[in-house]
C-alpha positions as CSV (number, residue, x, y, z in Angstrom):
1,X,0.1,-0.1,0.0
2,X,2.7,2.5,1.0
3,X,4.7,1.7,-2.2
4,X,1.6,2.3,-4.2
5,X,1.0,5.5,-2.5
6,X,4.6,6.8,-3.4
7,X,4.0,5.9,-7.0
8,X,0.7,7.8,-7.4
9,X,2.5,11.2,-7.9
10,X,4.6,9.8,-10.8
11,X,2.0,7.7,-12.4
12,X,-0.9,10.2,-12.8
13,X,-1.0,13.1,-15.3
14,X,-3.4,15.2,-13.5
15,X,-3.4,16.2,-9.8
16,X,-7.3,15.5,-9.7
17,X,-6.9,11.9,-10.6
18,X,-4.2,11.6,-7.8
19,X,-6.6,13.2,-5.3
20,X,-9.3,10.7,-6.3
21,X,-7.0,7.8,-5.6
22,X,-6.0,9.2,-2.1
23,X,-9.6,9.8,-1.5
24,X,-10.4,6.1,-2.3
25,X,-7.8,5.1,0.5
26,X,-9.2,7.6,3.1
27,X,-12.7,6.1,2.4
28,X,-11.2,2.5,2.5
29,X,-9.5,3.1,5.9
30,X,-12.7,4.4,7.4
31,X,-14.6,1.2,6.1
32,X,-11.8,-1.0,7.3
33,X,-12.2,0.4,10.9
34,X,-16.0,-0.3,10.6
35,X,-15.2,-3.9,9.7
36,X,-16.5,-3.2,6.2
37,X,-13.1,-3.5,4.1
38,X,-13.6,-2.9,0.3
39,X,-13.5,-5.9,-1.8
40,X,-9.9,-5.4,-2.7
41,X,-6.8,-7.4,-2.0
42,X,-4.6,-4.7,-0.3
43,X,-7.6,-3.4,1.6
44,X,-8.3,-7.0,2.8
45,X,-4.9,-7.5,4.0
46,X,-4.7,-4.1,5.8
47,X,-8.1,-4.9,7.4
48,X,-6.5,-8.2,8.9
49,X,-3.4,-6.4,10.0
50,X,-5.8,-3.7,11.7
51,X,-7.7,-6.5,13.5
52,X,-4.6,-8.5,14.5
53,X,-2.4,-5.8,15.7
54,X,-4.9,-3.1,16.7
55,X,-3.2,-0.5,14.5
56,X,-4.0,3.3,15.1
57,X,-6.0,4.8,12.5
58,X,-4.4,8.2,12.9
59,X,-1.0,6.9,11.7
60,X,-2.6,5.6,8.6
61,X,-4.5,8.7,7.7
62,X,-1.5,11.0,8.3
63,X,0.5,9.1,5.7
64,X,-2.3,9.4,3.2
65,X,-3.0,13.2,4.0
66,X,0.7,14.0,3.6
67,X,1.0,12.2,0.3
68,X,-2.0,14.0,-0.8
69,X,-0.2,17.3,-0.1
70,X,2.8,16.2,-1.9
71,X,0.9,15.8,-5.1
72,X,1.3,19.6,-5.5
73,X,4.8,18.7,-6.8
74,X,6.6,21.7,-5.4
75,X,10.0,21.9,-3.6
76,X,10.2,22.0,0.1
77,X,10.7,25.8,1.1
78,X,12.9,25.0,4.3
79,X,14.0,22.1,6.4
80,X,11.0,22.5,8.6
81,X,8.8,21.3,5.8
82,X,10.9,18.4,5.1
83,X,11.0,17.6,8.7
84,X,7.1,17.7,8.7
85,X,6.9,15.5,5.6
86,X,9.3,12.9,7.2
87,X,7.4,12.9,10.6
88,X,4.0,12.5,8.9
89,X,4.9,9.7,6.5
90,X,8.1,8.0,7.7
91,X,7.8,8.2,11.4
92,X,4.0,7.3,11.2
93,X,5.1,4.3,9.2
94,X,7.6,3.3,12.0
95,X,4.9,3.8,14.6
96,X,2.7,1.3,12.9
97,X,5.7,-1.2,12.4
98,X,6.2,-0.8,16.1
99,X,2.5,-1.6,16.9
100,X,2.9,-4.7,14.7
101,X,6.2,-5.9,16.2
102,X,6.7,-4.2,19.5
103,X,3.9,-5.3,21.6
104,X,4.8,-9.1,21.3
105,X,8.4,-8.6,22.0
106,X,7.8,-6.0,24.7
107,X,5.4,-8.4,26.5
108,X,8.2,-11.1,26.6
109,X,10.8,-8.6,27.8
110,X,8.5,-7.4,30.4
111,X,7.9,-10.9,31.8
112,X,11.7,-11.6,31.7
113,X,12.8,-8.5,33.6
114,X,9.8,-8.3,36.1
115,X,8.6,-4.8,34.7
116,X,5.0,-4.0,34.5
117,X,2.9,-1.9,32.3
118,X,2.5,0.5,35.3
119,X,6.2,1.0,35.4
120,X,6.1,2.3,31.8
121,X,3.0,4.5,32.5
122,X,4.8,6.1,35.3
123,X,7.7,6.6,33.4
124,X,10.1,4.7,35.7
125,X,13.8,5.0,34.9
126,X,14.9,1.9,37.0
127,X,17.2,-0.7,35.7
128,X,14.6,-3.3,34.9
129,X,12.9,-0.8,32.6
130,X,16.2,-0.1,30.9
131,X,16.7,-3.9,30.5
132,X,13.5,-4.2,28.7
133,X,14.4,-1.3,26.4
134,X,17.7,-2.8,25.7
135,X,16.2,-6.2,24.7
136,X,13.8,-4.4,22.3
137,X,16.4,-2.1,20.9
138,X,18.8,-4.9,20.4
139,X,16.2,-7.0,18.6
140,X,15.4,-3.9,16.5
141,X,19.0,-3.4,15.6
142,X,19.4,-7.1,14.5
143,X,16.5,-6.5,12.1
144,X,17.9,-3.2,10.9
145,X,21.3,-4.7,10.0
146,X,19.6,-7.5,8.2
147,X,17.5,-5.0,6.0
148,X,20.7,-3.0,5.5
149,X,22.5,-6.0,4.4
150,X,20.2,-6.1,1.1
151,X,20.8,-2.4,0.3
152,X,23.1,-3.2,-2.6
153,X,20.6,-5.4,-4.2
154,X,17.7,-3.0,-4.0
155,X,17.0,-1.0,-7.2
156,X,17.6,2.8,-6.9
157,X,13.9,3.6,-7.7
158,X,12.9,1.3,-4.6
159,X,15.2,2.9,-2.2
160,X,12.8,5.4,-0.9
161,X,10.7,2.8,0.5
162,X,13.4,1.9,2.8
163,X,14.1,5.5,4.2
164,X,12.1,4.8,7.4
165,X,15.3,2.7,8.4
166,X,17.2,5.9,8.5
167,X,14.9,7.3,11.3
168,X,15.0,3.9,13.1
169,X,18.7,3.9,13.1
170,X,18.9,7.5,14.4
171,X,16.6,6.7,17.3
172,X,18.3,3.5,18.3
173,X,21.7,5.4,18.3
174,X,20.1,8.1,20.5
175,X,18.7,5.5,23.1
176,X,22.0,3.7,23.2
177,X,23.7,7.0,24.0
178,X,21.5,7.6,27.1
179,X,21.9,3.9,28.3
180,X,18.6,2.7,27.1
181,X,16.7,5.3,29.4
182,X,13.7,5.8,27.2
183,X,12.4,8.6,29.1
184,X,15.4,10.6,29.0
185,X,14.5,14.3,28.2
186,X,16.8,14.3,25.2
187,X,14.6,11.7,23.4
188,X,11.6,13.8,23.7
189,X,12.9,16.2,20.9
190,X,13.4,15.4,17.5
191,X,17.0,15.3,15.9
192,X,17.4,18.5,14.0
193,X,19.7,17.0,11.6
194,X,17.5,14.0,10.7
195,X,15.8,15.8,7.7
196,X,19.3,16.4,6.3
197,X,20.2,12.7,6.8
198,X,17.1,11.6,5.0
199,X,17.9,14.0,2.1
200,X,21.4,12.7,1.8
201,X,20.5,9.1,1.9
202,X,17.6,9.8,-0.7
203,X,20.1,11.6,-2.8
204,X,22.6,8.9,-2.7
205,X,19.9,6.3,-3.3
206,X,20.9,4.3,-0.1
207,X,19.6,3.6,3.2
């Protein structure tokens, strides 16, 4: 679905057609959350994912809305606009991936280290919480390295689909620097250099 959204801008000759396609997906998502998915393969699979992983509708709609704005085909006026685009698309996709992968892993790690959901709600910074975060971050790093190992085999045209890994890599690095204290105040702010990193990786056709 996300790969298709990226291609809409390049595959339509008129903005109106692109807007119609985006509206189709906005409507489809509303229907998916009413358990009435359109009779279309991608919609059906997305509906299954939503039911299985309890995905947040807001992240899905944010991606579509931002792609819709991008149909204007104008250059970003400043880094803030590029940062907003990255936040609403790449970051939203990462949040969805975390909802798919993180809950199961987090549950196992919590049980292993004796941490409770209440500890996370309270923002505890005790060692057992850091141990849970370490386990999750380590597993995420393994998956990240695995994905990056295929980078030389990925066609240049497909590279943008993997740019979310740049955001993940940056966050994992920042978490590691604060000794896996996920509630550290430095993690509450975005990395101001991230838009530049994304631009460079995009320009180099790599991730």
